[in-house]
Structures are given as structure tokens and as C-alpha cells.
N, C-alpha and C positions, 0 to 999 in steps of 0.2 A: 776342707778349708786350707788355704795357703798358710804357711807359718808366718808368725809376726816376730819382728825383732824386739825383744824385751830386755832392757838393761844389758845390752851387749850379747844376748843369747837368742837363738832361734827357738821359739816355742810353737809347737804343733798343737792343734786343738780341734775338737769337733764342736759344731754350733748348729743347733737345729730346733725347730719349734717356734711357737709364738706365745707371748704372754710375759709374765714376770720371770726374771732370770733365776735359774737354779744352777749354781756352780758346784761341780762334782770334783772332789779332790781324791785321787787314788792313793792306795796304800803302798807299802814297801814289800818287795821290790817289783812292783807291777807297773802298769801303764794305763792310759785312758780307756783302753778296750774293756777294762773291767766294768765300765759304765754303759756298755752296749744296751743292757736291759733297762737302764734308767731312761735312755732316750726313747725306747719303745713304750715304756710305762708312763712317761711324763710329758712327752713332747706334744701331745694333743692339747695340753692346757698351759704348758710352760715353755720358755726358751731354755734349753738344756745346754750348758757350756761345760765341756769336759776336756781340760788340757792335759798334755803330758807335762809333768813337772820338770823343772830344769834337770837335764842329764838323763831323764827316763824316756823310754819309748823313742819317738822321733824328734825329741827336743835336744838341743845341744847343751853343753855346759856340765861336764862330769867332774870338773875340778872342785876343790873344797868349797863348801857353802854351809850356811846355817839354815835353820827353819825360819828365821827372820827373813833371810834372802828369798826363800821360796814364797813366803807370804807377800813380800814386797813385789816379787814378780807377778803374782796374781792381781794385786792392786793395779800395777802398771798395765797388765793385760786388759782389765776392766776399763781403765781410763782410755786406752787406745780404741777400744770397741764402743766407747761412749755409754758405758753401763754404770749407773749410779749405785744401785743397791741390789743385793742378791740374797737368796736363801742358799746357804752353804751346806753341802753334804760332804762329810769327810770320814773315810774308813781308816782305822789304825793310824799310821803315820799321817794320813790325810786328816784325821781327827785332831792330831796335835797341831797341824797347820790351821785348821778351822778355829781351834781355841786361840791360837796366836792372832788370827784375824779379829776374833771377838774381843780380845784384850786390847789390841792396838788400833783397830779400825772399826769400832762398833757402829759408827754412822753408815758403814757400807753394807751392813747386814740387816735383813728383815726377818730372818729365821735361821735356825741352826739345827742340823741333824748330825749327831755324833754316833758313829757306827763302829762297834767292836774296837773301842779305844778307851783311853783313861786320861785323867787329868794329872795324876801324880808323875813326878820325874822318876828316872831310873835310880834304884838303890845301887850300892857298890857292886854287888855281884852282876846285876844287869848291865852296868856300865862296862865291866870287864868283859862280859860276853859280847857286847857290841864291838869292843876293840879287837877281840879275837875274830869276829866276823869280818871286820875291815882287813885285818892281816891276811886271813884266809882268802878273801876275794882277790886281793892284789897278788897273792902268791899263786893261787890255783884256779882263779876264775869263778864264774857264777855257779857252776855245777855243784860243788859241795855245799854251797849255801842253800840252793834249791832242795837238795837231798836232805839237809838238816831241817829245813822249815816245813816241808810238805806234810810230814806226819802230824804236825801240831796245828795245821790250818783248818782241818775239816772235822766235823762231827763224825763219830763212829757210823752214824746212819748214812754218811756220804763217802766213807773211806774207800769204797769200791766203785765209785762213779768215775769211770775211765775218761769220759768226755770232759768232766770238770778237772780231773787230775791233769790231763793233757793240756787243757787251757791254762791252768796255773803254771805248769812247768814251762810252757811256751813263753809266757810273760817273764818268768824269772830267769830262764836261761838266756834270753836275749837282752837282759839288762847289763849295761857296761859295768865291769868289775870296779872301775874307778868310781862310778856312781854309787855302787853298793857300799864302798868304803866311805865315801863322803856322807851318805845317808846315815850310816852306822855312827859316825862321829857326831853328826848333827843331832841325832836322837839321844845319844849319850849325854850331850851337853845341854839339852833343852831344860828350861826352868820348870818348876812345879807350877801348874796352872791352878791348883786348888785354891790358893788365897784369892784368886780373881773371880772365881765362879759366882760368888754372891753379887758381883757388880754387873754380871751379864744378864741384863733384864729382858732380852729378846725372847720370843717364843722358841723353846728348845725341845727336842725329842732325843732320847738316848735309846739306841737299838743295840741289843746284845744277843748273840747266839747262846742258847742255854748250855751248850757244850764248849763254849769258848774257854780254852785253857791258857791263852796268851793275855788277853784282857778280859777278866772274868766277870760274871754277873755281879759280884761284890763291888768291883770297880764301877760298874754301871750304876748300881744303887747309890754309891757314894756321890757320884756326879749329880744324879737327880735330886738327892737330898740337899745339895748345896746350891744348885741353880734355882733362881727365883721362880721361873715359869717353865718347868720341865715335866715331861711325861716319860714313862719307861715302857718300852716294848721288848719283850723277851721272845725270841724266835725259836720255836721247837725244832729239834733235829738240825741244828746249825751250830757251827763252831765259830772260827774267827773270820769267816768269809760269808756272813749270813745273807748278804744281798745276792750272792752267787749261788749259795746252797739252797735258799728258799726265796727266790725272787718274787714270786706272786704274793707271798705273805708280807715280805719286807716292803715292797713298793706299794702294796695296798695300804699299809699303815702310813707310809710316807705321803701318799696322795691325800689321805684324810687329814693328816697333820698340816700339810701345806695349805689346804683349803681353809682349815680353821684359823691358821695364822694370818691368812689374807683377810679374813673377816674381822680380825682384831679381837 
């Protein structure tokens, strides 16, 4: 698809399939290609929309922004495409943005899938680590960030999967260092979504890899306990990238959930 000008930035996106719209929001520091399997798994029944967030992939706008800005961009994208309501899928940082949408634009969502993410804000140590990430990216580029993150992303069961490792590295290494810094600052300053979970009455599913050491199964359980209409799916032999590590299991669960959410 050709890019769309959204709030002064050029946003690239993939758009395919027919039916109710599923909006896929990628994680940090990745891009829309992490949703390639989503299009294969879901496009026979749904219209799958997967943008590169501002500054990521082929979208412009690496300068300073907040998660509110990213959420507003997505609403503007939906408006320009004439899309009223979506089911939102968000992984990690994409989950933070999905929660932002559910809090600020609940009328635009008909279902929500939170993948390898959490509702709580960063504690002091986590915020300091984010700021160090930003400084390192601006000083040394994306390579040290990728090297630091990669060992934490995958389950031990997938630690030697060279195809997956190369795919993750390719996405991380091609991310603009200024975007990495902007994202780190944005995530460090994000609010705690926990107090708002009880107000999010839409059908929700939380997916977590059983070996996720970044956003843990405990984080997932806490969200499910607070959301009014939520189910939990734990993916075996998966870490922080469960939809890439075990796509058949993850997307099988997502398909069933979306069908049930449509039926009300």
C-alpha cells in the first residue's frame, strides 16, 4: 500500500483481507513485518491492518513523541481509511498503545488482544534503563541495543533458531537510533494503565509466553484479573515474542477469540 500522510508524518502500512478490521500494533524496536504471520492466519476472515508506527520501519517521524502521539496517529489512520471500529492486537510496546486506545478511544475498539505486555508503568530502575537505552542508541546506534535485547526475547526452546534470530536482528538493526531513543523516553513516561483496566469492558484476551522474562506470566495474570471480560492464553516454549516463536498456537487462539468476540 502507498504511505498515508498522518498528522504531518508518512505512515506505511499493510492492508489485506476482507471482513471486520484487525489492527496489529508492533513492538519495540520492530516494524510491521513482525505481523506477516497474522496476515496469513487471519486475512481469510478479517481485514488485517498493520502499520509501521511513527519513526519505525518505513514510516517517518523519528523525533520526540509520546505513546499518546502514536495512538492518535492510529486513530487518524483509521479515519482516513474510513474504518470505524477495530479489534486491536498489540505486542509489548504495541500493547501499551492498545491500552492507550482502550482508555482514550473505547468507542473505536470491538476487541483487544494484549500480547507479551503489561499494564503497569515502569519503576525507577526500569525508567533509568530506558534512559540509558536512549543514550546508547544516540551515541552508538542500534547494534548495541539489539545485542542487549536479543538474549531476553526468546524462550530457551528457541534460542538457537537462527532464522528467527536473523529476522529479529534485521528488524532491530534497521530501526533509526533516534526512534529507539524516542520510544525509550515514551515508554519510560507512560502512565500506569492498571487503574483503568476495570473500565475496559470490551472482550479481551491476554497472551503470554510461559518463558517471557520481560513481561512475565504474573503481569499477564494481573491484567486478566482486573479486566472485566478477559481470558488468558499461556503459550508453551515461548518468550517475549510468542506470536513469532509459536505462531500456529498463538494465532489459533486469536482466531477462536475473535470469532467469539464477534458473536457477542
